[in-house]
Every structure is written in C-alpha cells, then in structure tokens.
N, CA, C, O and the ligand as a Tripos MOL2 file, in Angstrom:
@<TRIPOS>MOLECULE
protein
  273   271    69     0     0
PROTEIN
NO_CHARGES

@<TRIPOS>ATOM
      1 N           0.8510   -1.2060    0.0000 N.3       1 MET1
      2 CA          0.0000    0.0000    0.0000 C.3       1 MET1
      3 C           0.8760    1.2420    0.0000 C.2       1 MET1
      4 O           1.5510    1.5350    0.9870 O.2       1 MET1
      5 N           0.8650    1.9540   -1.0840 N.am      2 ARG2
      6 CA          1.7120    3.1400   -1.1560 C.3       2 ARG2
      7 C           0.9000    4.3840   -1.4890 C.2       2 ARG2
      8 O           1.4440    5.3700   -1.9870 O.2       2 ARG2
      9 N          -0.3710    4.3400   -1.2200 N.am      3 THR3
     10 CA         -1.2280    5.4240   -1.6870 C.3       3 THR3
     11 C          -0.9330    6.7380   -0.9700 C.2       3 THR3
     12 O          -1.1900    7.8080   -1.5220 O.2       3 THR3
     13 N          -0.3990    6.6740    0.2490 N.am      4 ASN4
     14 CA         -0.2030    7.8960    1.0040 C.3       4 ASN4
     15 C           0.9640    8.7400    0.4990 C.2       4 ASN4
     16 O           1.0300    9.9390    0.7670 O.2       4 ASN4
     17 N           1.8530    8.1300   -0.2090 N.am      5 GLN5
     18 CA          3.0540    8.8470   -0.6050 C.3       5 GLN5
     19 C           2.7720   10.0050   -1.5520 C.2       5 GLN5
     20 O           3.5570   10.9500   -1.6350 O.2       5 GLN5
     21 N           1.6760    9.9350   -2.2480 N.am      6 THR6
     22 CA          1.4410   10.9580   -3.2630 C.3       6 THR6
     23 C           0.4050   11.9750   -2.8270 C.2       6 THR6
     24 O          -0.1490   12.6840   -3.6670 O.2       6 THR6
     25 N           0.1310   12.0620   -1.5450 N.am      7 LYS7
     26 CA         -0.9670   12.9160   -1.1380 C.3       7 LYS7
     27 C          -0.7260   14.3880   -1.4720 C.2       7 LYS7
     28 O          -1.6790   15.1280   -1.7180 O.2       7 LYS7
     29 N           0.5240   14.8170   -1.4840 N.am      8 MET8
     30 CA          0.7920   16.2060   -1.8080 C.3       8 MET8
     31 C           1.0510   16.4080   -3.2890 C.2       8 MET8
     32 O           1.2040   17.5410   -3.7440 O.2       8 MET8
     33 N           1.1000   15.3540   -4.0210 N.am      9 PHE9
     34 CA          1.4650   15.4480   -5.4220 C.3       9 PHE9
     35 C           0.3530   14.8720   -6.2810 C.2       9 PHE9
     36 O           0.5180   13.8590   -6.9610 O.2       9 PHE9
     37 N          -0.7640   15.5400   -6.2270 N.am     10 LYS10
     38 CA         -1.9360   15.0350   -6.9030 C.3      10 LYS10
     39 C          -1.6960   14.8470   -8.3930 C.2      10 LYS10
     40 O          -2.1400   13.8730   -9.0010 O.2      10 LYS10
     41 N          -0.9820   15.8080   -8.9600 N.am     11 GLU11
     42 CA         -0.7110   15.7130  -10.3900 C.3      11 GLU11
     43 C           0.7710   15.5710  -10.6370 C.2      11 GLU11
     44 O           1.3370   16.2110  -11.5220 O.2      11 GLU11
     45 N           1.3690   14.7490   -9.8670 N.am     12 PHE12
     46 CA          2.8090   14.5800   -9.9880 C.3      12 PHE12
     47 C           3.1890   14.0760  -11.3670 C.2      12 PHE12
     48 O           2.6320   13.0990  -11.8680 O.2      12 PHE12
     49 N           4.1300   14.7490  -11.9580 N.am     13 ASP13
     50 CA          4.6790   14.2850  -13.2200 C.3      13 ASP13
     51 C           5.9620   13.5310  -12.9530 C.2      13 ASP13
     52 O           6.8000   13.9580  -12.1600 O.2      13 ASP13
     53 N           6.0990   12.4250  -13.6130 N.am     14 ALA14
     54 CA          7.2870   11.6020  -13.4010 C.3      14 ALA14
     55 C           8.5340   12.2550  -13.9780 C.2      14 ALA14
     56 O           9.6470   11.7640  -13.7950 O.2      14 ALA14
     57 N           8.3390   13.3420  -14.6610 N.am     15 THR15
     58 CA          9.4480   14.0090  -15.3150 C.3      15 THR15
     59 C          10.5010   14.4720  -14.3190 C.2      15 THR15
     60 O          10.1820   14.9130  -13.2150 O.2      15 THR15
     61 N          11.7300   14.3660  -14.7190 N.am     16 GLU16
     62 CA         12.7780   15.0100  -13.9560 C.3      16 GLU16
     63 C          13.3330   16.1470  -14.7900 C.2      16 GLU16
     64 O          13.5670   16.0050  -15.9900 O.2      16 GLU16
     65 N          13.5350   17.2670  -14.1400 N.am     17 LEU17
     66 CA         14.0540   18.4280  -14.8370 C.3      17 LEU17
     67 C          15.3710   18.8520  -14.2110 C.2      17 LEU17
     68 O          15.6820   18.5290  -13.0650 O.2      17 LEU17
     69 N          16.1190   19.5760  -14.9960 N.am     18 TYR18
     70 CA         17.4170   20.0180  -14.4970 C.3      18 TYR18
     71 C          17.2560   21.2400  -13.5940 C.2      18 TYR18
     72 O          16.6210   22.2250  -13.9700 O.2      18 TYR18
     73 N          17.8270   21.1620  -12.4230 N.am     19 CYS19
     74 CA         17.7990   22.2890  -11.5080 C.3      19 CYS19
     75 C          19.1690   22.9390  -11.4850 C.2      19 CYS19
     76 O          20.1760   22.2810  -11.2240 O.2      19 CYS19
     77 N          19.2010   24.2400  -11.7590 N.am     20 SER20
     78 CA         20.4940   24.9230  -11.8420 C.3      20 SER20
     79 C          21.1100   25.1070  -10.4640 C.2      20 SER20
     80 O          22.3260   25.2400  -10.3340 O.2      20 SER20
     81 N          20.2760   25.1130   -9.4450 N.am     21 ARG21
     82 CA         20.8270   25.2610   -8.0960 C.3      21 ARG21
     83 C          21.4530   23.9690   -7.6180 C.2      21 ARG21
     84 O          22.5470   23.9630   -7.0530 O.2      21 ARG21
     85 N          20.7410   22.8630   -7.8530 N.am     22 CYS22
     86 CA         21.2530   21.5670   -7.4100 C.3      22 CYS22
     87 C          22.2630   20.9940   -8.3890 C.2      22 CYS22
     88 O          22.9910   20.0550   -8.0720 O.2      22 CYS22
     89 N          22.2970   21.5770   -9.5920 N.am     23 LYS23
     90 CA         23.2150   21.1170  -10.6390 C.3      23 LYS23
     91 C          23.0230   19.6470  -10.9670 C.2      23 LYS23
     92 O          23.9860   18.9000  -11.1430 O.2      23 LYS23
     93 N          21.7720   19.2500  -11.0450 N.am     24 ARG24
     94 CA         21.4660   17.8660  -11.4030 C.3      24 ARG24
     95 C          20.0080   17.7950  -11.8120 C.2      24 ARG24
     96 O          19.2450   18.7390  -11.6070 O.2      24 ARG24
     97 N          19.6290   16.6670  -12.3900 N.am     25 SER25
     98 CA         18.2210   16.4340  -12.6720 C.3      25 SER25
     99 C          17.5130   16.0780  -11.3800 C.2      25 SER25
    100 O          18.0000   15.2680  -10.5910 O.2      25 SER25
    101 N          16.3790   16.6800  -11.1770 N.am     26 VAL26
    102 CA         15.6780   16.4840   -9.9140 C.3      26 VAL26
    103 C          14.2230   16.1430  -10.1860 C.2      26 VAL26
    104 O          13.6660   16.5530  -11.2040 O.2      26 VAL26
    105 N          13.6020   15.3900   -9.2770 N.am     27 PRO27
    106 CA         12.1500   15.2280   -9.3530 C.3      27 PRO27
    107 C          11.4960   16.5690   -9.0600 C.2      27 PRO27
    108 O          12.0130   17.3680   -8.2790 O.2      27 PRO27
    109 N          10.3660   16.8040   -9.6880 N.am     28 VAL28
    110 CA          9.7500   18.1180   -9.5540 C.3      28 VAL28
    111 C           8.3590   18.0190   -8.9590 C.2      28 VAL28
    112 O           7.6780   16.9990   -9.0690 O.2      28 VAL28
    113 N           7.9640   19.1050   -8.3300 N.am     29 ARG29
    114 CA          6.5920   19.2520   -7.8770 C.3      29 ARG29
    115 C           5.9040   20.2510   -8.7770 C.2      29 ARG29
    116 O           6.5220   21.1840   -9.2910 O.2      29 ARG29
    117 N           4.6210   20.0400   -8.9570 N.am     30 LYS30
    118 CA          3.8600   20.8680   -9.8810 C.3      30 LYS30
    119 C           2.9640   21.7880   -9.0690 C.2      30 LYS30
    120 O           2.1700   21.3260   -8.2500 O.2      30 LYS30
    121 N           3.0890   23.0760   -9.2920 N.am     31 ARG31
    122 CA          2.2830   24.0260   -8.5400 C.3      31 ARG31
    123 C           1.4650   24.8700   -9.4920 C.2      31 ARG31
    124 O           1.9760   25.3850  -10.4870 O.2      31 ARG31
    125 N           0.1910   25.0030   -9.1760 N.am     32 LEU32
    126 CA         -0.6740   25.8170  -10.0160 C.3      32 LEU32
    127 C          -0.2840   27.2810   -9.8790 C.2      32 LEU32
    128 O          -0.2190   27.8210   -8.7750 O.2      32 LEU32
    129 N          -0.0280   27.9090  -11.0110 N.am     33 LEU33
    130 CA          0.4860   29.2690  -10.9970 C.3      33 LEU33
    131 C          -0.5930   30.2580  -11.4190 C.2      33 LEU33
    132 O          -0.8540   31.2470  -10.7340 O.2      33 LEU33
    133 N          -1.2080   29.9750  -12.5500 N.am     34 LEU34
    134 CA         -2.2270   30.8770  -13.0850 C.3      34 LEU34
    135 C          -3.3630   30.0650  -13.6790 C.2      34 LEU34
    136 O          -3.1540   28.9840  -14.2290 O.2      34 LEU34
    137 N          -4.5550   30.5970  -13.5620 N.am     35 ILE35
    138 CA         -5.6830   29.9820  -14.2490 C.3      35 ILE35
    139 C          -6.1320   30.9330  -15.3410 C.2      35 ILE35
    140 O          -6.6230   32.0280  -15.0660 O.2      35 ILE35
    141 N          -5.9620   30.5120  -16.5610 N.am     36 LEU36
    142 CA         -6.2990   31.3480  -17.7000 C.3      36 LEU36
    143 C          -7.4510   30.7220  -18.4640 C.2      36 LEU36
    144 O          -7.8340   29.5770  -18.2200 O.2      36 LEU36
    145 N          -7.9880   31.4840  -19.3810 N.am     37 GLN37
    146 CA         -9.1140   30.9690  -20.1560 C.3      37 GLN37
    147 C          -8.7340   29.7320  -20.9520 C.2      37 GLN37
    148 O          -9.5060   28.7770  -21.0410 O.2      37 GLN37
    149 N          -7.5530   29.7580  -21.5240 N.am     38 GLU38
    150 CA         -7.1660   28.6360  -22.3740 C.3      38 GLU38
    151 C          -6.6120   27.4580  -21.5990 C.2      38 GLU38
    152 O          -6.4590   26.3670  -22.1490 O.2      38 GLU38
    153 N          -6.3090   27.6690  -20.3230 N.am     39 GLY39
    154 CA         -5.7780   26.5540  -19.5650 C.3      39 GLY39
    155 C          -5.1550   27.0020  -18.2680 C.2      39 GLY39
    156 O          -5.1960   28.1770  -17.9010 O.2      39 GLY39
    157 N          -4.5750   26.0350  -17.5820 N.am     40 ASP40
    158 CA         -3.9230   26.3360  -16.3140 C.3      40 ASP40
    159 C          -2.4220   26.3530  -16.5220 C.2      40 ASP40
    160 O          -1.8640   25.4940  -17.2030 O.2      40 ASP40
    161 N          -1.7870   27.3300  -15.9340 N.am     41 LYS41
    162 CA         -0.3440   27.3840  -16.0220 C.3      41 LYS41
    163 C           0.2580   26.8620  -14.7290 C.2      41 LYS41
    164 O          -0.0800   27.3130  -13.6350 O.2      41 LYS41
    165 N           1.1490   25.9110  -14.8820 N.am     42 TYR42
    166 CA          1.7830   25.2960  -13.7320 C.3      42 TYR42
    167 C           3.2610   25.6520  -13.6910 C.2      42 TYR42
    168 O           3.9080   25.8780  -14.7140 O.2      42 TYR42
    169 N           3.7580   25.6900  -12.4830 N.am     43 GLU43
    170 CA          5.1850   25.8760  -12.3040 C.3      43 GLU43
    171 C           5.7560   24.6060  -11.7090 C.2      43 GLU43
    172 O           5.1600   23.9890  -10.8260 O.2      43 GLU43
    173 N           6.9140   24.2280  -12.2050 N.am     44 TYR44
    174 CA          7.5970   23.0700  -11.6470 C.3      44 TYR44
    175 C           8.6370   23.5300  -10.6490 C.2      44 TYR44
    176 O           9.4630   24.3980  -10.9290 O.2      44 TYR44
    177 N           8.5730   22.9250   -9.4810 N.am     45 LEU45
    178 CA          9.5190   23.2770   -8.4310 C.3      45 LEU45
    179 C          10.4030   22.0850   -8.1060 C.2      45 LEU45
    180 O           9.9490   20.9430   -8.0370 O.2      45 LEU45
    181 N          11.6530   22.3810   -7.9150 N.am     46 CYS46
    182 CA         12.6030   21.3570   -7.5050 C.3      46 CYS46
    183 C          12.1570   20.7410   -6.1810 C.2      46 CYS46
    184 O          11.7950   21.4610   -5.2500 O.2      46 CYS46
    185 N          12.1830   19.4230   -6.0970 N.am     47 ALA47
    186 CA         11.7360   18.7560   -4.8800 C.3      47 ALA47
    187 C          12.7120   18.9530   -3.7280 C.2      47 ALA47
    188 O          12.3670   18.7400   -2.5660 O.2      47 ALA47
    189 N          13.9250   19.3580   -4.0580 N.am     48 PHE48
    190 CA         14.9340   19.5020   -3.0040 C.3      48 PHE48
    191 C          15.0550   20.9340   -2.5100 C.2      48 PHE48
    192 O          15.0170   21.1800   -1.3050 O.2      48 PHE48
    193 N          15.2010   21.8800   -3.4290 N.am     49 CYS49
    194 CA         15.4370   23.2560   -2.9950 C.3      49 CYS49
    195 C          14.2280   24.1450   -3.2570 C.2      49 CYS49
    196 O          14.2530   25.3270   -2.9140 O.2      49 CYS49
    197 N          13.1810   23.6100   -3.8510 N.am     50 SER50
    198 CA         11.9530   24.3530   -4.1450 C.3      50 SER50
    199 C          12.1790   25.5110   -5.1130 C.2      50 SER50
    200 O          11.3470   26.4120   -5.2130 O.2      50 SER50
    201 N          13.2750   25.4880   -5.8070 N.am     51 GLY51
    202 CA         13.4970   26.4910   -6.8400 C.3      51 GLY51
    203 C          12.6870   26.1640   -8.0820 C.2      51 GLY51
    204 O          12.3730   25.0060   -8.3570 O.2      51 GLY51
    205 N          12.3590   27.2070   -8.8220 N.am     52 SER52
    206 CA         11.5900   27.0060  -10.0470 C.3      52 SER52
    207 C          12.4790   26.4360  -11.1350 C.2      52 SER52
    208 O          13.5630   26.9510  -11.4070 O.2      52 SER52
    209 N          12.0010   25.3570  -11.7570 N.am     53 VAL53
    210 CA         12.7940   24.7590  -12.8240 C.3      53 VAL53
    211 C          12.0620   24.7660  -14.1560 C.2      53 VAL53
    212 O          12.5710   24.2490  -15.1500 O.2      53 VAL53
    213 N          10.8680   25.3500  -14.1780 N.am     54 GLY54
    214 CA         10.1730   25.4260  -15.4580 C.3      54 GLY54
    215 C           8.6910   25.6260  -15.2690 C.2      54 GLY54
    216 O           8.1650   25.5160  -14.1620 O.2      54 GLY54
    217 N           8.0250   25.9210  -16.3700 N.am     55 THR55
    218 CA          6.5770   26.0990  -16.3300 C.3      55 THR55
    219 C           5.9440   25.3020  -17.4550 C.2      55 THR55
    220 O           6.6070   24.9140  -18.4170 O.2      55 THR55
    221 N           4.6600   25.0700  -17.3140 N.am     56 LYS56
    222 CA          3.9430   24.3220  -18.3400 C.3      56 LYS56
    223 C           2.5060   24.7860  -18.3820 C.2      56 LYS56
    224 O           1.9160   25.0860  -17.3440 O.2      56 LYS56
    225 N           1.9430   24.8490  -19.5610 N.am     57 MET57
    226 CA          0.5430   25.1940  -19.7220 C.3      57 MET57
    227 C          -0.2800   23.9420  -19.9620 C.2      57 MET57
    228 O          -0.0260   23.1940  -20.9070 O.2      57 MET57
    229 N          -1.2540   23.7170  -19.1140 N.am     58 ASP58
    230 CA         -2.1990   22.6240  -19.3290 C.3      58 ASP58
    231 C          -3.4630   23.2020  -19.9440 C.2      58 ASP58
    232 O          -4.2100   23.9260  -19.2860 O.2      58 ASP58
    233 N          -3.6890   22.8860  -21.1800 N.am     59 ARG59
    234 CA         -4.8290   23.4780  -21.8640 C.3      59 ARG59
    235 C          -6.0950   22.6720  -21.6210 C.2      59 ARG59
    236 O          -6.0720   21.4420  -21.5740 O.2      59 ARG59
    237 N          -7.1930   23.3890  -21.4700 N.am     60 HIS60
    238 CA         -8.4520   22.7340  -21.1520 C.3      60 HIS60
    239 C          -9.0820   22.0420  -22.3540 C.2      60 HIS60
    240 O          -9.5150   20.8930  -22.2700 O.2      60 HIS60
    241 N          -9.1270   22.7630  -23.4760 N.am     61 GLU61
    242 CA         -9.9760   22.3250  -24.5850 C.3      61 GLU61
    243 C          -9.2770   21.3670  -25.5450 C.2      61 GLU61
    244 O          -9.8900   20.4240  -26.0460 O.2      61 GLU61
    245 N          -8.0100   21.6090  -25.7970 N.am     62 LYS62
    246 CA         -7.3520   20.8590  -26.8520 C.3      62 LYS62
    247 C          -6.1680   20.0630  -26.3130 C.2      62 LYS62
    248 O          -5.0320   20.5380  -26.3190 O.2      62 LYS62
    249 N          -6.4460   18.8600  -25.8530 N.am     63 PRO63
    250 CA         -5.3430   18.0200  -25.3850 C.3      63 PRO63
    251 C          -4.4640   17.5770  -26.5390 C.2      63 PRO63
    252 O          -4.8910   17.5830  -27.6930 O.2      63 PRO63
    253 N          -3.2680   17.2030  -26.2320 N.am     64 GLY64
    254 CA         -2.3910   16.7050  -27.2810 C.3      64 GLY64
    255 C          -1.2670   17.6530  -27.6190 C.2      64 GLY64
    256 O          -0.3160   17.2800  -28.3070 O.2      64 GLY64
    257 N          -1.3730   18.8990  -27.1310 N.am     65 LYS65
    258 CA         -0.2720   19.8260  -27.3590 C.3      65 LYS65
    259 C           0.3750   20.1730  -26.0330 C.2      65 LYS65
    260 O          -0.1050   21.0290  -25.2910 O.2      65 LYS65
    261 N           1.4510   19.5050  -25.7570 N.am     66 LEU66
    262 CA          2.1620   19.7720  -24.5230 C.3      66 LEU66
    263 C           3.3230   20.7130  -24.7960 C.2      66 LEU66
    264 O           4.1070   20.5250  -25.7260 O.2      66 LEU66
    265 N           3.4020   21.6990  -23.9770 N.am     67 ILE67
    266 CA          4.5240   22.6280  -24.0860 C.3      67 ILE67
    267 C           5.3600   22.5130  -22.8330 C.2      67 ILE67
    268 O           4.9060   22.7990  -21.7250 O.2      67 ILE67
    269 N           6.5820   22.0890  -23.0330 N.am     68 ILE68
    270 CA          7.4660   21.9450  -21.8830 C.3      68 ILE68
    271 C           8.6220   22.9090  -22.0400 C.2      68 ILE68
    272 O           9.5020   22.9640  -21.1810 O.2      68 ILE68
    273 ZN         17.1010   22.2270   -6.7580 Zn       69 ZN69
@<TRIPOS>BOND
     1     1     2 1
     2     2     3 1
     3     3     4 2
     4     3     5 am
     5     5     6 1
     6     6     7 1
     7     7     8 2
     8     7     9 am
     9     9    10 1
    10    10    11 1
    11    11    12 2
    12    11    13 am
    13    13    14 1
    14    14    15 1
    15    15    16 2
    16    15    17 am
    17    17    18 1
    18    18    19 1
    19    19    20 2
    20    19    21 am
    21    21    22 1
    22    22    23 1
    23    23    24 2
    24    23    25 am
    25    25    26 1
    26    26    27 1
    27    27    28 2
    28    27    29 am
    29    29    30 1
    30    30    31 1
    31    31    32 2
    32    31    33 am
    33    33    34 1
    34    34    35 1
    35    35    36 2
    36    35    37 am
    37    37    38 1
    38    38    39 1
    39    39    40 2
    40    39    41 am
    41    41    42 1
    42    42    43 1
    43    43    44 2
    44    43    45 am
    45    45    46 1
    46    46    47 1
    47    47    48 2
    48    47    49 am
    49    49    50 1
    50    50    51 1
    51    51    52 2
    52    51    53 am
    53    53    54 1
    54    54    55 1
    55    55    56 2
    56    55    57 am
    57    57    58 1
    58    58    59 1
    59    59    60 2
    60    59    61 am
    61    61    62 1
    62    62    63 1
    63    63    64 2
    64    63    65 am
    65    65    66 1
    66    66    67 1
    67    67    68 2
    68    67    69 am
    69    69    70 1
    70    70    71 1
    71    71    72 2
    72    71    73 am
    73    73    74 1
    74    74    75 1
    75    75    76 2
    76    75    77 am
    77    77    78 1
    78    78    79 1
    79    79    80 2
    80    79    81 am
    81    81    82 1
    82    82    83 1
    83    83    84 2
    84    83    85 am
    85    85    86 1
    86    86    87 1
    87    87    88 2
    88    87    89 am
    89    89    90 1
    90    90    91 1
    91    91    92 2
    92    91    93 am
    93    93    94 1
    94    94    95 1
    95    95    96 2
    96    95    97 am
    97    97    98 1
    98    98    99 1
    99    99   100 2
   100    99   101 am
   101   101   102 1
   102   102   103 1
   103   103   104 2
   104   103   105 am
   105   105   106 1
   106   106   107 1
   107   107   108 2
   108   107   109 am
   109   109   110 1
   110   110   111 1
   111   111   112 2
   112   111   113 am
   113   113   114 1
   114   114   115 1
   115   115   116 2
   116   115   117 am
   117   117   118 1
   118   118   119 1
   119   119   120 2
   120   119   121 am
   121   121   122 1
   122   122   123 1
   123   123   124 2
   124   123   125 am
   125   125   126 1
   126   126   127 1
   127   127   128 2
   128   127   129 am
   129   129   130 1
   130   130   131 1
   131   131   132 2
   132   131   133 am
   133   133   134 1
   134   134   135 1
   135   135   136 2
   136   135   137 am
   137   137   138 1
   138   138   139 1
   139   139   140 2
   140   139   141 am
   141   141   142 1
   142   142   143 1
   143   143   144 2
   144   143   145 am
   145   145   146 1
   146   146   147 1
   147   147   148 2
   148   147   149 am
   149   149   150 1
   150   150   151 1
   151   151   152 2
   152   151   153 am
   153   153   154 1
   154   154   155 1
   155   155   156 2
   156   155   157 am
   157   157   158 1
   158   158   159 1
   159   159   160 2
   160   159   161 am
   161   161   162 1
   162   162   163 1
   163   163   164 2
   164   163   165 am
   165   165   166 1
   166   166   167 1
   167   167   168 2
   168   167   169 am
   169   169   170 1
   170   170   171 1
   171   171   172 2
   172   171   173 am
   173   173   174 1
   174   174   175 1
   175   175   176 2
   176   175   177 am
   177   177   178 1
   178   178   179 1
   179   179   180 2
   180   179   181 am
   181   181   182 1
   182   182   183 1
   183   183   184 2
   184   183   185 am
   185   185   186 1
   186   186   187 1
   187   187   188 2
   188   187   189 am
   189   189   190 1
   190   190   191 1
   191   191   192 2
   192   191   193 am
   193   193   194 1
   194   194   195 1
   195   195   196 2
   196   195   197 am
   197   197   198 1
   198   198   199 1
   199   199   200 2
   200   199   201 am
   201   201   202 1
   202   202   203 1
   203   203   204 2
   204   203   205 am
   205   205   206 1
   206   206   207 1
   207   207   208 2
   208   207   209 am
   209   209   210 1
   210   210   211 1
   211   211   212 2
   212   211   213 am
   213   213   214 1
   214   214   215 1
   215   215   216 2
   216   215   217 am
   217   217   218 1
   218   218   219 1
   219   219   220 2
   220   219   221 am
   221   221   222 1
   222   222   223 1
   223   223   224 2
   224   223   225 am
   225   225   226 1
   226   226   227 1
   227   227   228 2
   228   227   229 am
   229   229   230 1
   230   230   231 1
   231   231   232 2
   232   231   233 am
   233   233   234 1
   234   234   235 1
   235   235   236 2
   236   235   237 am
   237   237   238 1
   238   238   239 1
   239   239   240 2
   240   239   241 am
   241   241   242 1
   242   242   243 1
   243   243   244 2
   244   243   245 am
   245   245   246 1
   246   246   247 1
   247   247   248 2
   248   247   249 am
   249   249   250 1
   250   250   251 1
   251   251   252 2
   252   251   253 am
   253   253   254 1
   254   254   255 1
   255   255   256 2
   256   255   257 am
   257   257   258 1
   258   258   259 1
   259   259   260 2
   260   259   261 am
   261   261   262 1
   262   262   263 1
   263   263   264 2
   264   263   265 am
   265   265   266 1
   266   266   267 1
   267   267   268 2
   268   267   269 am
   269   269   270 1
   270   270   271 1
   271   271   272 2
@<TRIPOS>SUBSTRUCTURE
     1 MET1         2 RESIDUE 1 A MET
     2 ARG2         6 RESIDUE 1 A ARG
     3 THR3        10 RESIDUE 1 A THR
     4 ASN4        14 RESIDUE 1 A ASN
     5 GLN5        18 RESIDUE 1 A GLN
     6 THR6        22 RESIDUE 1 A THR
     7 LYS7        26 RESIDUE 1 A LYS
     8 MET8        30 RESIDUE 1 A MET
     9 PHE9        34 RESIDUE 1 A PHE
    10 LYS10       38 RESIDUE 1 A LYS
    11 GLU11       42 RESIDUE 1 A GLU
    12 PHE12       46 RESIDUE 1 A PHE
    13 ASP13       50 RESIDUE 1 A ASP
    14 ALA14       54 RESIDUE 1 A ALA
    15 THR15       58 RESIDUE 1 A THR
    16 GLU16       62 RESIDUE 1 A GLU
    17 LEU17       66 RESIDUE 1 A LEU
    18 TYR18       70 RESIDUE 1 A TYR
    19 CYS19       74 RESIDUE 1 A CYS
    20 SER20       78 RESIDUE 1 A SER
    21 ARG21       82 RESIDUE 1 A ARG
    22 CYS22       86 RESIDUE 1 A CYS
    23 LYS23       90 RESIDUE 1 A LYS
    24 ARG24       94 RESIDUE 1 A ARG
    25 SER25       98 RESIDUE 1 A SER
    26 VAL26      102 RESIDUE 1 A VAL
    27 PRO27      106 RESIDUE 1 A PRO
    28 VAL28      110 RESIDUE 1 A VAL
    29 ARG29      114 RESIDUE 1 A ARG
    30 LYS30      118 RESIDUE 1 A LYS
    31 ARG31      122 RESIDUE 1 A ARG
    32 LEU32      126 RESIDUE 1 A LEU
    33 LEU33      130 RESIDUE 1 A LEU
    34 LEU34      134 RESIDUE 1 A LEU
    35 ILE35      138 RESIDUE 1 A ILE
    36 LEU36      142 RESIDUE 1 A LEU
    37 GLN37      146 RESIDUE 1 A GLN
    38 GLU38      150 RESIDUE 1 A GLU
    39 GLY39      154 RESIDUE 1 A GLY
    40 ASP40      158 RESIDUE 1 A ASP
    41 LYS41      162 RESIDUE 1 A LYS
    42 TYR42      166 RESIDUE 1 A TYR
    43 GLU43      170 RESIDUE 1 A GLU
    44 TYR44      174 RESIDUE 1 A TYR
    45 LEU45      178 RESIDUE 1 A LEU
    46 CYS46      182 RESIDUE 1 A CYS
    47 ALA47      186 RESIDUE 1 A ALA
    48 PHE48      190 RESIDUE 1 A PHE
    49 CYS49      194 RESIDUE 1 A CYS
    50 SER50      198 RESIDUE 1 A SER
    51 GLY51      202 RESIDUE 1 A GLY
    52 SER52      206 RESIDUE 1 A SER
    53 VAL53      210 RESIDUE 1 A VAL
    54 GLY54      214 RESIDUE 1 A GLY
    55 THR55      218 RESIDUE 1 A THR
    56 LYS56      222 RESIDUE 1 A LYS
    57 MET57      226 RESIDUE 1 A MET
    58 ASP58      230 RESIDUE 1 A ASP
    59 ARG59      234 RESIDUE 1 A ARG
    60 HIS60      238 RESIDUE 1 A HIS
    61 GLU61      242 RESIDUE 1 A GLU
    62 LYS62      246 RESIDUE 1 A LYS
    63 PRO63      250 RESIDUE 1 A PRO
    64 GLY64      254 RESIDUE 1 A GLY
    65 LYS65      258 RESIDUE 1 A LYS
    66 LEU66      262 RESIDUE 1 A LEU
    67 ILE67      266 RESIDUE 1 A ILE
    68 ILE68      270 RESIDUE 1 A ILE
    69 ZN69       273 GROUP 0 **** ****
C-alpha cells in the first residue's frame, strides 16, 4: 500500500528536470500558478530546494499539445 506517498502530489509528473541550483536532474513538484481561459499554467519546483525549474501550460480544450 503506497497510496499515502502521493498525497501532496496530486498531479505529480514523473518528469525530472534540471535544476540549476542543485546542478542535477531532480524530481519536480507541480504548482498551479495561473488559471487562464485557455488553460492552467503550472510551475515546476525542484523537490529539493523548491526552486523554479520550469513552467507548463495545461490546456483545457485541446489536449495533445504539450509545451514543456
Ligand atoms: Zn534544486
């Protein structure tokens, strides 16, 4: 039973991104940044230092176009 491990990471992406502070690829947390008409903008935060390592737009209407 490992269901509790993801309680804070409802939309956790398995992606690892490069963190310039940690100087390595790190697991990221996804934080909702903006809610726009065309979609939600998320920020990825380093799981270790909580620094921003990137943003992503999740579009509501037209799935299939991921911008990383
Ligand atoms: Zn970091």
